DRENVEX-535557 format. One line per 3 residues: number of its first residue (from 1); their letters; for each residue x, y, z of C-alpha. Coordinates in steps of 0.5 Angstrom, whole numbers, plus 500, padded with zeros to 3 digits. Layout:
// residues N
NUM> a> X Y Z | ... $
//
This chain:
// residues 266
1> mpt> 515 564 404 | 512 558 407 | 514 559 414 $
4> ssa> 511 566 414 | 505 563 411 | 504 558 416 $
7> stt> 505 563 422 | 499 567 420 | 495 560 419 $
10> dta> 497 558 426 | 495 564 429 | 488 564 427 $
13> ksa> 487 557 427 | 482 555 433 | 484 549 437 $
16> psg> 479 542 438 | 477 545 445 | 475 552 442 $
19> gvq> 481 555 444 | 487 558 441 | 491 553 438 $
22> sle> 498 557 438 | 496 559 446 | 495 551 447 $
25> raf> 501 549 444 | 505 555 448 | 503 552 454 $
28> dll> 504 545 452 | 511 547 451 | 512 551 458 $
31> erm> 510 544 461 | 514 540 457 | 520 544 459 $
34> ada> 518 543 466 | 518 536 466 | 524 536 463 $
37> gge> 528 540 468 | 527 547 466 | 532 547 460 $
40> vgl> 531 543 453 | 533 544 446 | 528 545 440 $
43> sel> 530 538 437 | 528 535 444 | 521 539 444 $
46> sas> 520 537 437 | 521 530 439 | 516 530 445 $
49> sgl> 511 534 442 | 511 532 435 | 510 539 432 $
52> plp> 515 541 427 | 521 545 428 | 519 552 425 $
55> tih> 513 552 429 | 516 551 436 | 522 556 434 $
58> rlm> 516 561 433 | 513 560 439 | 519 560 443 $
61> rtl> 521 566 440 | 515 569 442 | 516 566 449 $
64> vac> 523 569 450 | 520 576 448 | 515 576 453 $
67> gyv> 520 574 459 | 517 567 460 | 523 563 457 $
70> rqq> 530 565 456 | 535 563 451 | 542 560 454 $
73> pnr> 549 561 451 | 549 554 449 | 543 555 445 $
76> rya> 538 551 449 | 532 554 452 | 530 555 459 $
79> lgp> 524 557 463 | 525 565 465 | 524 569 471 $
82> rli> 517 572 469 | 514 565 471 | 516 566 478 $
85> rlg> 511 571 480 | 506 567 476 | 507 561 480 $
88> ess> 508 564 487 | 501 567 486 | 498 561 483 $
91> arl> 501 557 489 | 498 562 494 | 491 562 490 $
94> lgt> 491 554 491 | 493 554 498 | 487 559 499 $
97> war> 482 554 496 | 485 549 500 | 484 552 507 $
100> pyl> 477 550 508 | 478 543 506 | 484 543 511 $
103> arl> 480 546 516 | 475 540 515 | 481 535 516 $
106> vee> 483 539 523 | 475 538 525 | 475 531 524 $
109> tge> 482 529 526 | 484 534 531 | 491 534 528 $
112> tan> 495 540 524 | 493 539 516 | 497 542 511 $
115> mal> 498 542 503 | 504 541 499 | 507 542 492 $
118> ldg> 513 539 488 | 517 545 486 | 522 543 482 $
121> dei> 526 538 487 | 523 541 493 | 517 540 497 $
124> vyv> 514 547 499 | 508 548 503 | 503 552 501 $
127> aqv> 497 552 506 | 496 550 513 | 491 550 519 $
130> psk> 493 549 525 | 490 543 530 | 486 546 536 $
133> hsm> 491 542 541 | 496 546 546 | 501 541 543 $
136> rmf> 501 541 536 | 505 541 530 | 507 548 526 $
139> tev> 510 548 519 | 511 555 516 | 507 556 509 $
142> grr> 512 557 504 | 517 553 508 | 521 548 503 $
145> vlp> 524 541 505 | 527 535 501 | 522 530 499 $
148> hst> 525 524 502 | 524 526 509 | 517 528 508 $
151> gvg> 510 524 508 | 508 529 503 | 514 528 499 $
154> kal> 513 520 499 | 506 521 497 | 508 526 491 $
157> lah> 513 522 488 | 509 515 489 | 508 514 482 $
160> tpa> 514 518 479 | 518 513 475 | 524 510 479 $
163> dev> 529 513 474 | 527 520 475 | 526 519 483 $
166> ral> 534 517 483 | 536 523 479 | 532 527 483 $
169> lgr> 535 524 489 | 542 525 486 | 541 532 485 $
172> tgm> 538 534 492 | 542 528 496 | 539 525 502 $
175> paa> 541 528 509 | 539 525 515 | 534 530 519 $
178> tek> 533 525 524 | 536 518 526 | 530 515 522 $
181> tit> 530 519 516 | 531 514 509 | 538 516 507 $
184> tpd> 539 511 501 | 535 511 494 | 533 504 495 $
187> gfl> 530 505 501 | 526 511 499 | 524 507 493 $
190> dal> 522 501 497 | 518 506 501 | 514 509 495 $
193> eev> 512 502 493 | 509 501 500 | 505 508 499 $
196> rrl> 503 505 492 | 500 499 496 | 497 502 502 $
199> gya> 494 508 498 | 498 513 503 | 504 515 506 $
202> vdd> 507 516 513 | 513 520 515 | 514 516 522 $
205> neq> 519 521 526 | 523 522 519 | 523 529 519 $
208> eig> 522 531 526 | 523 526 532 | 516 525 536 $
211> vrc> 512 527 530 | 508 523 525 | 505 525 519 $
214> lav> 500 522 514 | 499 524 507 | 496 523 500 $
217> pvp> 496 526 493 | 490 530 491 | 488 526 485 $
220> nsp> 488 530 478 | 491 536 481 | 493 542 476 $
223> taa> 499 541 479 | 502 536 483 | 499 537 490 $
226> ais> 498 533 497 | 495 534 503 | 497 531 510 $
229> isg> 496 531 517 | 501 531 523 | 501 531 530 $
232> pag> 505 528 536 | 507 521 535 | 503 519 541 $
235> rvt> 497 521 538 | 498 519 531 | 498 512 533 $
238> eaa> 497 506 528 | 490 506 531 | 489 513 529 $
241> tek> 492 512 522 | 486 507 521 | 481 512 522 $
244> ivp> 485 518 519 | 487 516 512 | 480 515 510 $
247> vlq> 478 522 512 | 484 524 508 | 483 521 502 $
250> qva> 475 523 502 | 478 530 503 | 483 530 497 $
253> ael> 478 527 493 | 473 533 494 | 479 538 494 $
256> sea> 480 535 487 | 473 536 484 | 473 543 487 $
259> las> 480 545 483 | 477 541 477 | 470 545 477 $
262> sga> 474 552 478 | 478 551 472 | 472 549 468 $
265> ga> 470 553 462 | 470 560 461 $
//
């Protein structure tokens, strides 16, 4: 049958990168599923990837058998629980790689430095180096927060299409953490426009009264990531912002280079 013959060629064929084509395709499908919210149908995957349905069906059958994808009762496919362990280990490792860069931020700014990722609809903190000041901010590694009330959330969503941002906010809601929290989608989209204009994000007493946070995305990170500093509003002033932001941007660029080189060809 043509299908089984195609399967044999698929498995043996090398990708243009020199890797195994079927592996590259499988990971591409997993990423497309994540981008689509974690659950898709075969026809959607075929339309977005350009791969024929029989090829996608074979790949998905393998991923289901390995536990990385599960088939729902409605015949659609969802990301499977085995990915959770991989994601948690990867996030911990990413945080480990980031710590020396966060330590440099603390040295140069005097404030607590954080790294956060966008995980589904939530922000998760994966690394922190605390300030040496006696009065300092502390966010537990592993803590999850909603994006609309954080500087890292704004930095991570700044270049996301507006309709996707609205959909995310519709799923999470926009509860007020303080009286300064942005609680409307239009207000949040305005804030994201300001992030794009300035090149950095600000949480000005929006997550916690008395605390200001400055954040920037890590460019070209393998997964959407942002770094930030946070401190008392009395120290993280407008004047301090002018000095801190260039340091944040420089450290984010250097971290991006380090992450890219650590993933360079084996």
